[in-house]
Backbone as a printed PyTorch tensor [residue, N CA C, xyz], in Angstrom:
tensor([[[ 42.1670,  82.3130, 181.0770],
         [ 41.2060,  81.7550, 180.1660],
         [ 41.9060,  80.7420, 179.2730]],

        [[ 41.3350,  79.5910, 179.1330],
         [ 41.9300,  78.5270, 178.3450],
         [ 41.8810,  78.8680, 176.8620]],

        [[ 42.8770,  78.3320, 176.1530],
         [ 42.9350,  78.5450, 174.7110],
         [ 41.6870,  77.9550, 174.0540]],

        [[ 41.0300,  78.7110, 173.2100],
         [ 39.8530,  78.2170, 172.5140],
         [ 38.5420,  78.5140, 173.2180]],

        [[ 38.5770,  79.0680, 174.4250],
         [ 37.3410,  79.3450, 175.1550],
         [ 36.5920,  80.5210, 174.5460]],

        [[ 37.3090,  81.5810, 174.1510],
         [ 36.6480,  82.7520, 173.5800],
         [ 35.9390,  82.4200, 172.2650]],

        [[ 36.5880,  81.7230, 171.3130],
         [ 35.8560,  81.3710, 170.0850],
         [ 34.6540,  80.4630, 170.3690]],

        [[ 34.7890,  79.5590, 171.3120],
         [ 33.6750,  78.6790, 171.6660],
         [ 32.5250,  79.4910, 172.2620]],

        [[ 32.8640,  80.4550, 173.0880],
         [ 31.8450,  81.3100, 173.7030],
         [ 31.1160,  82.1380, 172.6380]],

        [[ 31.8670,  82.6600, 171.6610],
         [ 31.2400,  83.4130, 170.5810],
         [ 30.3310,  82.5100, 169.7480]],

        [[ 30.7750,  81.2960, 169.4680],
         [ 29.9610,  80.3470, 168.7140],
         [ 28.6670,  80.0480, 169.4560]],

        [[ 28.7460,  79.8680, 170.7700],
         [ 27.5420,  79.6270, 171.5710],
         [ 26.6120,  80.8380, 171.5150]],

        [[ 27.1880,  82.0360, 171.6080],
         [ 26.3800,  83.2550, 171.5380],
         [ 25.7000,  83.3670, 170.1840]],

        [[ 26.4460,  83.1220, 169.1090],
         [ 25.8560,  83.2320, 167.7820],
         [ 24.7810,  82.1740, 167.5590]],

        [[ 25.0150,  80.9510, 168.0450],
         [ 23.9970,  79.9000, 167.9360],
         [ 22.7170,  80.2980, 168.6690]],

        [[ 22.8770,  80.8480, 169.8680],
         [ 21.7130,  81.2860, 170.6420],
         [ 21.0140,  82.4540, 169.9490]],

        [[ 21.7790,  83.3700, 169.3560],
         [ 21.1880,  84.5020, 168.6360],
         [ 20.4630,  84.0210, 167.3830]],

        [[ 21.0020,  83.0220, 166.7000],
         [ 20.3370,  82.4580, 165.5250],
         [ 19.0180,  81.7980, 165.9260]],

        [[ 19.0100,  81.1230, 167.0630],
         [ 17.7600,  80.5350, 167.5640],
         [ 16.7430,  81.6330, 167.8660]],

        [[ 17.1990,  82.7140, 168.4770],
         [ 16.2930,  83.8400, 168.7700],
         [ 15.7940,  84.4900, 167.4800]],

        [[ 16.6520,  84.5750, 166.4770],
         [ 16.2360,  85.1190, 165.1840],
         [ 15.1690,  84.2550, 164.5320]],

        [[ 15.3370,  82.9480, 164.6410],
         [ 14.3420,  82.0230, 164.1040],
         [ 13.0200,  82.1660, 164.8530]],

        [[ 13.0970,  82.2590, 166.1750],
         [ 11.8870,  82.4670, 166.9730],
         [ 11.2100,  83.7880, 166.6170]],

        [[ 11.9970,  84.8010, 166.3160],
         [ 11.4440,  86.0990, 165.9290],
         [ 10.6780,  85.9760, 164.6210]],

        [[ 11.2410,  85.2640, 163.6500],
         [ 10.5400,  85.0710, 162.3800],
         [  9.2310,  84.3120, 162.6000]],

        [[  9.2530,  83.3080, 163.4570],
         [  8.0510,  82.5140, 163.7130],
         [  6.9960,  83.3450, 164.4510]],

        [[  7.4060,  83.9990, 165.5330],
         [  6.4460,  84.7560, 166.3510],
         [  5.8420,  85.9260, 165.5750]],

        [[  6.6680,  86.6580, 164.8590],
         [  6.1430,  87.7960, 164.1090],
         [  5.3360,  87.3340, 162.9030]],

        [[  5.7020,  86.1970, 162.3200],
         [  4.9050,  85.6380, 161.2310],
         [  3.5020,  85.3170, 161.7060]],

        [[  3.3920,  84.7540, 162.9000],
         [  2.0730,  84.4900, 163.4770],
         [  1.2930,  85.7650, 163.7140]],

        [[  1.9640,  86.7790, 164.2070],
         [  1.2880,  88.0660, 164.4310],
         [  0.8200,  88.6700, 163.1150]],

        [[  1.6310,  88.5550, 162.0770],
         [  1.2440,  89.0940, 160.7710],
         [  0.0680,  88.3260, 160.1680]],

        [[  0.0620,  87.0090, 160.3640],
         [ -1.0950,  86.2330, 159.9070],
         [ -2.3540,  86.6780, 160.6470]],

        [[ -2.2220,  86.9180, 161.9530],
         [ -3.3600,  87.4030, 162.7380],
         [ -3.8690,  88.7420, 162.2470]],

        [[ -2.9390,  89.6470, 161.9180],
         [ -3.3550,  90.9420, 161.3660],
         [ -4.0800,  90.7610, 160.0350]],

        [[ -3.6040,  89.8150, 159.2280],
         [ -4.2690,  89.5410, 157.9570],
         [ -5.6480,  88.9380, 158.1570]],

        [[ -5.7630,  87.9940, 159.0940],
         [ -7.0680,  87.3800, 159.3690],
         [ -8.0700,  88.4240, 159.8440]],

        [[ -7.5920,  89.3550, 160.6330],
         [ -8.4690,  90.4320, 161.1040],
         [ -9.0660,  91.1970, 159.9320]],

        [[ -8.2850,  91.3280, 158.8610],
         [ -8.7530,  92.0500, 157.6790],
         [ -9.3870,  91.1290, 156.6350]],

        [[ -9.5260,  89.8360, 156.9700],
         [-10.2180,  88.9110, 156.0880],
         [ -9.3560,  88.1100, 155.1380]],

        [[ -8.0270,  88.2680, 155.1810],
         [ -7.1400,  87.5230, 154.2860],
         [ -5.8230,  87.2720, 155.0210]],

        [[ -5.5780,  86.0140, 155.3590],
         [ -4.4030,  85.6850, 156.1700],
         [ -3.0890,  86.1520, 155.5370]],

        [[ -2.9410,  85.9680, 154.2520],
         [ -1.6850,  86.3230, 153.5830],
         [ -1.6060,  87.7660, 153.1200]],

        [[ -2.5550,  88.5710, 153.5400],
         [ -2.6290,  89.9570, 153.0850],
         [ -1.3280,  90.7280, 153.3150]],

        [[ -0.7780,  90.6050, 154.5010],
         [  0.4320,  91.3620, 154.8380],
         [  1.5850,  90.9640, 153.9250]],

        [[  1.7170,  89.6630, 153.6740],
         [  2.7980,  89.1980, 152.8140],
         [  2.5710,  89.6500, 151.3630]],

        [[  1.3320,  89.6180, 150.9100],
         [  1.0030,  90.0740, 149.5610],
         [  1.3200,  91.5540, 149.3980]],

        [[  0.9360,  92.3600, 150.3860],
         [  1.2010,  93.7970, 150.3100],
         [  2.7000,  94.0970, 150.3420]],

        [[  3.4320,  93.3580, 151.1690],
         [  4.8870,  93.5560, 151.2250],
         [  5.5230,  93.1950, 149.8900]],

        [[  5.1310,  92.0490, 149.3450],
         [  5.6680,  91.6330, 148.0500],
         [  5.3090,  92.6090, 146.9450]],

        [[  4.0800,  93.1050, 146.9890],
         [  3.6410,  94.0900, 146.0000],
         [  4.5000,  95.3500, 146.0930]],

        [[  4.7490,  95.8160, 147.3150],
         [  5.5850,  97.0060, 147.4960],
         [  7.0000,  96.7980, 147.0010]],

        [[  7.5530,  95.6190, 147.2630],
         [  8.9120,  95.3310, 146.8030],
         [  8.9690,  95.2320, 145.2750]],

        [[  7.9860,  94.5540, 144.6810],
         [  7.9630,  94.4500, 143.2160],
         [  7.8480,  95.8280, 142.5660]],

        [[  7.0020,  96.6630, 143.1260],
         [  6.8140,  97.9900, 142.5450],
         [  8.0540,  98.8590, 142.6890]],

        [[  8.8500,  98.6090, 143.7310],
         [ 10.1220,  99.3430, 143.8560],
         [ 11.0670,  99.0310, 142.7110]],

        [[ 10.9160,  97.8090, 142.1620],
         [ 11.7680,  97.3950, 141.0500],
         [ 11.0820,  97.5830, 139.6990]],

        [[  9.9410,  98.2670, 139.6930],
         [  9.2580,  98.5710, 138.4480],
         [  8.4540,  97.4320, 137.8600]],

        [[  8.1420,  96.4120, 138.6520],
         [  7.3510,  95.2850, 138.1700],
         [  5.9180,  95.4790, 138.6390]],

        [[  4.9840,  95.3670, 137.7120],
         [  3.5690,  95.5020, 138.0660],
         [  3.1610,  94.2850, 138.8910]],

        [[  2.7690,  94.5120, 140.1200],
         [  2.4330,  93.3930, 141.0010],
         [  1.1770,  92.6650, 140.5680]],

        [[  0.2980,  93.3340, 139.8270],
         [ -0.9200,  92.6730, 139.3560],
         [ -0.5950,  91.5800, 138.3420]],

        [[  0.5710,  91.6700, 137.7240],
         [  0.9880,  90.6630, 136.7530],
         [  1.4700,  89.3850, 137.4310]],

        [[  1.7850,  89.4410, 138.7170],
         [  2.3290,  88.2770, 139.4140],
         [  1.8170,  88.2270, 140.8560]],

        [[  0.5140,  87.9440, 141.0530],
         [ -0.0370,  87.9810, 142.4120],
         [  0.5840,  86.9480, 143.3580]],

        [[  0.8360,  85.7340, 142.8740],
         [  1.4510,  84.7270, 143.7470],
         [  2.9070,  85.0680, 144.0420]],

        [[  3.5600,  85.6830, 143.0830],
         [  4.9360,  86.1250, 143.3090],
         [  4.9700,  87.1790, 144.4080]],

        [[  3.9480,  88.0040, 144.4610],
         [  3.8810,  89.0250, 145.5140],
         [  3.8540,  88.3910, 146.8900]],

        [[  3.0330,  87.3680, 147.0590],
         [  2.9310,  86.6880, 148.3530],
         [  4.2570,  86.0140, 148.6960]],

        [[  4.8310,  85.2980, 147.7340],
         [  6.0930,  84.5950, 147.9820],
         [  7.2190,  85.5730, 148.3180]],

        [[  7.3000,  86.6540, 147.5820],
         [  8.3410,  87.6480, 147.8390],
         [  8.1360,  88.3130, 149.2000]],

        [[  6.8840,  88.6030, 149.5370],
         [  6.5910,  89.1830, 150.8460],
         [  6.9570,  88.2410, 151.9760]],

        [[  6.6860,  86.9560, 151.7920],
         [  7.0350,  85.9700, 152.8140],
         [  8.5490,  85.8450, 152.9410]],

        [[  9.2530,  85.8160, 151.8160],
         [ 10.7180,  85.7500, 151.8440],
         [ 11.2960,  86.9980, 152.5160]],

        [[ 10.7330,  88.1490, 152.2000],
         [ 11.1600,  89.3880, 152.8490],
         [ 10.9990,  89.2650, 154.3600]],

        [[  9.8430,  88.7410, 154.7720],
         [  9.6000,  88.5790, 156.2050],
         [ 10.6490,  87.6780, 156.8530]],

        [[ 10.9200,  86.5400, 156.2440],
         [ 11.9010,  85.6080, 156.8220],
         [ 13.2650,  86.2620, 157.0000]],

        [[ 13.7090,  86.9760, 155.9840],
         [ 15.0360,  87.6060, 156.0390],
         [ 15.0710,  88.7360, 157.0680]],

        [[ 14.1060,  89.6470, 156.9960],
         [ 14.1210,  90.8230, 157.8650],
         [ 13.8700,  90.4420, 159.3260]],

        [[ 12.8950,  89.5820, 159.5810],
         [ 12.5880,  89.2030, 160.9670],
         [ 13.7400,  88.4280, 161.5900]],

        [[ 14.3370,  87.5200, 160.8360],
         [ 15.4740,  86.7600, 161.3700],
         [ 16.6510,  87.6830, 161.6480]],

        [[ 16.9230,  88.6030, 160.7380],
         [ 18.0430,  89.5300, 160.9430],
         [ 17.8260,  90.4010, 162.1790]],

        [[ 16.6090,  90.9400, 162.3470],
         [ 16.3260,  91.7460, 163.5380],
         [ 16.4220,  90.8980, 164.8010]],

        [[ 15.9220,  89.6850, 164.7410],
         [ 16.0040,  88.8070, 165.9160],
         [ 17.4420,  88.5200, 166.3110]],

        [[ 18.2850,  88.2450, 165.3390],
         [ 19.6990,  87.9880, 165.6170],
         [ 20.3590,  89.2350, 166.2000]],

        [[ 20.1410,  90.3770, 165.5560],
         [ 20.7680,  91.6280, 166.0160],
         [ 20.3490,  91.9680, 167.4460]],

        [[ 19.0610,  91.8860, 167.7280],
         [ 18.6010,  92.2100, 169.0800],
         [ 19.0820,  91.1840, 170.1000]],

        [[ 19.1140,  89.9190, 169.7050],
         [ 19.6000,  88.8870, 170.6240],
         [ 21.0820,  89.0790, 170.9400]],

        [[ 21.8620,  89.5220, 169.9620],
         [ 23.2910,  89.7700, 170.2310],
         [ 23.4860,  90.8880, 171.2530]],

        [[ 22.5180,  91.7840, 171.3530],
         [ 22.5660,  92.8360, 172.3770],
         [ 22.1030,  92.3230, 173.7390]],

        [[ 21.1260,  91.4290, 173.7340],
         [ 20.4660,  90.9920, 174.9600],
         [ 21.1830,  89.8160, 175.6280]],

        [[ 21.5690,  88.8260, 174.8520],
         [ 22.0670,  87.5730, 175.4250],
         [ 23.3620,  87.6880, 176.2420]],

        [[ 24.2710,  88.6030, 175.9500],
         [ 25.4700,  88.6950, 176.7950],
         [ 25.1770,  89.1570, 178.2300]],

        [[ 24.0170,  89.7520, 178.4600],
         [ 23.6520,  90.1930, 179.8090],
         [ 23.2750,  88.9970, 180.6650]],

        [[ 23.1810,  89.2070, 181.9690],
         [ 22.8830,  88.1140, 182.8950],
         [ 21.6680,  88.4420, 183.7480]],

        [[ 20.9920,  87.3870, 184.1940],
         [ 19.9230,  87.5130, 185.1760],
         [ 18.7630,  88.3690, 184.7160]],

        [[ 18.2450,  89.1370, 185.6600],
         [ 17.0840,  89.9800, 185.4040],
         [ 17.4060,  91.0450, 184.3610]],

        [[ 18.6540,  91.4910, 184.3100],
         [ 19.0510,  92.4920, 183.3140],
         [ 18.8010,  91.9730, 181.9050]],

        [[ 19.0150,  90.6870, 181.6860],
         [ 18.7780,  90.0830, 180.3780],
         [ 17.2890,  90.1300, 180.0230]],

        [[ 16.4400,  89.8360, 180.9910],
         [ 14.9960,  89.8570, 180.7510],
         [ 14.4910,  91.2770, 180.5000]],

        [[ 14.9660,  92.2120, 181.2910],
         [ 14.5660,  93.6140, 181.1190],
         [ 15.0670,  94.1300, 179.7740]],

        [[ 16.2920,  93.7710, 179.4120],
         [ 16.8540,  94.2050, 178.1270],
         [ 16.0710,  93.6230, 176.9590]],

        [[ 15.5960,  92.3840, 177.0870],
         [ 14.8040,  91.7680, 176.0150],
         [ 13.5200,  92.5600, 175.7860]],

        [[ 12.8530,  92.9220, 176.8630],
         [ 11.6140,  93.6930, 176.7370],
         [ 11.8900,  95.1120, 176.2340]],

        [[ 12.9670,  95.7130, 176.7200],
         [ 13.3340,  97.0610, 176.2640],
         [ 13.7260,  97.0450, 174.7870]],

        [[ 14.4530,  96.0200, 174.3580],
         [ 14.8480,  95.9170, 172.9490],
         [ 13.6240,  95.7550, 172.0570]],

        [[ 12.6550,  94.9720, 172.5040],
         [ 11.4260,  94.7900, 171.7230],
         [ 10.6550,  96.1040, 171.6330]],

        [[ 10.5600,  96.8160, 172.7390],
         [  9.8700,  98.1070, 172.7300],
         [ 10.6060,  99.1120, 171.8430]],

        [[ 11.9230,  99.1130, 171.9220],
         [ 12.7210, 100.0110, 171.0830],
         [ 12.5460,  99.6680, 169.6070]],

        [[ 12.5060,  98.3690, 169.2930],
         [ 12.2780,  97.9850, 167.9010],
         [ 10.9100,  98.4970, 167.4300]],

        [[  9.8810,  98.2970, 168.2340],
         [  8.5430,  98.7650, 167.8660],
         [  8.5160, 100.2590, 167.6140]],

        [[  9.1920, 100.9990, 168.4690],
         [  9.2490, 102.4540, 168.3130],
         [ 10.0230, 102.8360, 167.0480]],

        [[ 11.1680, 102.1930, 166.8340],
         [ 11.9490, 102.4520, 165.6180],
         [ 11.1460, 102.1340, 164.3690]],

        [[ 10.4500, 101.0000, 164.3790],
         [  9.6610, 100.5930, 163.2120],
         [  8.5680, 101.6030, 162.9280]],

        [[  7.9600, 102.1190, 163.9720],
         [  6.8690, 103.0700, 163.7830],
         [  7.3640, 104.4460, 163.3460]],

        [[  8.4840, 104.9090, 163.9200],
         [  8.9170, 106.2850, 163.7000],
         [ 10.0070, 106.4860, 162.6570]],

        [[ 10.9380, 105.5310, 162.5430],
         [ 12.1600, 105.8160, 161.8030],
         [ 12.4280, 104.8900, 160.6220]],

        [[ 12.2600, 103.6040, 160.8180],
         [ 12.6960, 102.6460, 159.8070],
         [ 11.9020, 102.7630, 158.5070]],

        [[ 12.6160, 102.7000, 157.3780],
         [ 11.8920, 102.6310, 156.1080],
         [ 11.1740, 101.2780, 156.0120]],

        [[ 10.1130, 101.2310, 155.2440],
         [  9.2820, 100.0320, 155.2020],
         [ 10.0580,  98.7690, 154.8340]],

        [[ 11.0430,  98.8610, 153.9680],
         [ 11.7900,  97.6730, 153.5480],
         [ 12.6100,  97.0640, 154.6780]],

        [[ 12.8890,  97.8220, 155.7310],
         [ 13.6730,  97.3010, 156.8640],
         [ 12.8000,  96.9040, 158.0480]],

        [[ 11.4960,  97.0190, 157.9100],
         [ 10.5820,  96.6800, 158.9930],
         [ 10.0830,  95.2480, 158.8770]],

        [[  9.8930,  94.6260, 160.0090],
         [  9.1780,  93.3530, 160.0320],
         [  7.7270,  93.6980, 159.7210]],

        [[  7.1730,  93.0630, 158.7170],
         [  5.8080,  93.3750, 158.3360],
         [  5.6940,  94.4670, 157.2990]],

        [[  6.8240,  94.9140, 156.7870],
         [  6.8830,  95.9290, 155.7400],
         [  6.0480,  97.1420, 156.1330]],

        [[  5.0160,  97.4850, 155.4070],
         [  4.2510,  98.7020, 155.6590],
         [  3.2770,  98.6050, 156.8180]],

        [[  2.9130,  97.3990, 157.2390],
         [  1.9070,  97.2210, 158.2870],
         [  2.3710,  97.8010, 159.6140]],

        [[  3.6470,  97.7360, 159.8820],
         [  4.1460,  98.2330, 161.1630],
         [  4.3290,  99.7410, 161.1650]],

        [[  3.8550, 100.4150, 160.1450],
         [  3.8580, 101.8680, 160.1270],
         [  2.6660, 102.4500, 160.8750]],

        [[  1.8130, 101.5830, 161.4000],
         [  0.6740, 102.0220, 162.2040],
         [  0.9200, 101.6440, 163.6570]],

        [[  0.2760, 102.3360, 164.5770],
         [  0.4640, 102.0290, 165.9980],
         [  0.0420, 100.5980, 166.3230]],

        [[ -1.1470, 100.1400, 165.9190],
         [ -1.5160,  98.7610, 166.2570],
         [ -0.5540,  97.7310, 165.6620]],

        [[ -0.1090,  97.9600, 164.4410],
         [  0.8380,  97.0420, 163.8170],
         [  2.1740,  97.0300, 164.5280]],

        [[  2.6900,  98.2070, 164.8740],
         [  3.9760,  98.2950, 165.5730],
         [  3.8900,  97.6590, 166.9520]],

        [[  2.7860,  97.8550, 167.6440],
         [  2.6300,  97.2720, 168.9850],
         [  2.5520,  95.7580, 168.9010]],

        [[  1.7570,  95.2290, 167.9670],
         [  1.6260,  93.7760, 167.8880],
         [  2.9380,  93.1200, 167.4670]],

        [[  3.6580,  93.7140, 166.5510],
         [  4.9460,  93.1470, 166.1390],
         [  5.9780,  93.3250, 167.2550]],

        [[  5.9730,  94.4660, 167.9210],
         [  6.8760,  94.6620, 169.0610],
         [  6.6300,  93.6390, 170.1560]],

        [[  5.3550,  93.3370, 170.4240],
         [  5.0340,  92.3180, 171.4320],
         [  5.5220,  90.9450, 170.9930]],

        [[  5.3580,  90.6280, 169.7100],
         [  5.8380,  89.3400, 169.2050],
         [  7.3620,  89.2590, 169.2750]],

        [[  8.0450,  90.3590, 168.9910],
         [  9.5080,  90.3860, 169.1140],
         [  9.9010,  90.1610, 170.5800]],

        [[  9.1810,  90.7820, 171.5080],
         [  9.4580,  90.5790, 172.9310],
         [  9.2990,  89.1300, 173.3440]],

        [[  8.2280,  88.4980, 172.9090],
         [  8.0110,  87.0810, 173.2250],
         [  9.1350,  86.2360, 172.6300]],

        [[  9.5190,  86.5360, 171.3990],
         [ 10.5910,  85.7810, 170.7490],
         [ 11.9280,  85.9570, 171.4670]],

        [[ 12.2360,  87.1820, 171.8820],
         [ 13.4980,  87.4010, 172.5940],
         [ 13.4950,  86.7040, 173.9480]],

        [[ 12.3730,  86.7340, 174.6450],
         [ 12.2870,  86.0090, 175.9110],
         [ 12.4190,  84.5080, 175.6730]],

        [[ 11.8150,  84.0200, 174.5900],
         [ 11.9960,  82.6150, 174.2220],
         [ 13.4370,  82.3100, 173.8800]],

        [[ 14.1030,  83.2440, 173.2100],
         [ 15.5190,  83.0690, 172.8910],
         [ 16.3850,  83.0120, 174.1370]],

        [[ 16.0290,  83.8100, 175.1340],
         [ 16.7460,  83.7540, 176.4160],
         [ 16.5600,  82.3740, 177.0360]],

        [[ 15.3480,  81.8760, 177.0220],
         [ 15.0450,  80.5550, 177.5850],
         [ 15.8390,  79.4640, 176.8700]],

        [[ 15.8790,  79.5250, 175.5280],
         [ 16.6350,  78.5540, 174.7410],
         [ 18.1250,  78.6470, 175.0650]],

        [[ 18.6370,  79.8670, 175.1800],
         [ 20.0710,  80.0570, 175.4720],
         [ 20.4320,  79.4490, 176.8230]],

        [[ 19.5710,  79.6310, 177.8070],
         [ 19.8330,  79.0540, 179.1240],
         [ 19.8090,  77.5320, 179.0330]],

        [[ 18.8400,  76.9920, 178.3100],
         [ 18.7210,  75.5420, 178.1550],
         [ 19.8990,  74.9360, 177.4260]],

        [[ 20.4930,  75.6970, 176.5280],
         [ 21.6390,  75.2090, 175.7580],
         [ 22.9720,  75.4530, 176.4580]],

        [[ 22.9150,  76.0450, 177.6350],
         [ 24.1430,  76.2490, 178.4000],
         [ 24.8060,  77.5850, 178.1700]],

        [[ 24.1850,  78.4900, 177.4120],
         [ 24.7500,  79.8230, 177.2470],
         [ 24.1040,  80.7250, 178.2870]],

        [[ 24.7060,  80.7740, 179.4330],
         [ 24.1980,  81.6420, 180.4880],
         [ 25.3690,  82.2950, 181.1270]]])
């Protein structure tokens, strides 16, 4: 192996994982907006997440309704991107069909973890994914994002 190949390979992997993390934030954000629209308010999920986070710190969320939405959205960006990166780092080193199967399995495992084990602050969608429909829709969005991340990685030469 040539000198410098391993660090370059890691950089390519991390770049591809960052792209998958970004896709995860986008795809799950769309799913969360859809869940909110179903309930009559597109930003509902972000507002509820922000409200939950503010109340954890002892701040009355009714005193800062717009802050609740902004904080919930920021929470989503951080948590969804982090999960996307972490799952992509598990999936992208694999090759061929194994990579595709692992992407779908990782998304299903995330959905199951979010529904059964993860505390709300570590879930994409905060409290919404504590229900079966919420966990399934977010798990499906994570699967689409990971498959998109695989596609991006192949296009960028990380295969």
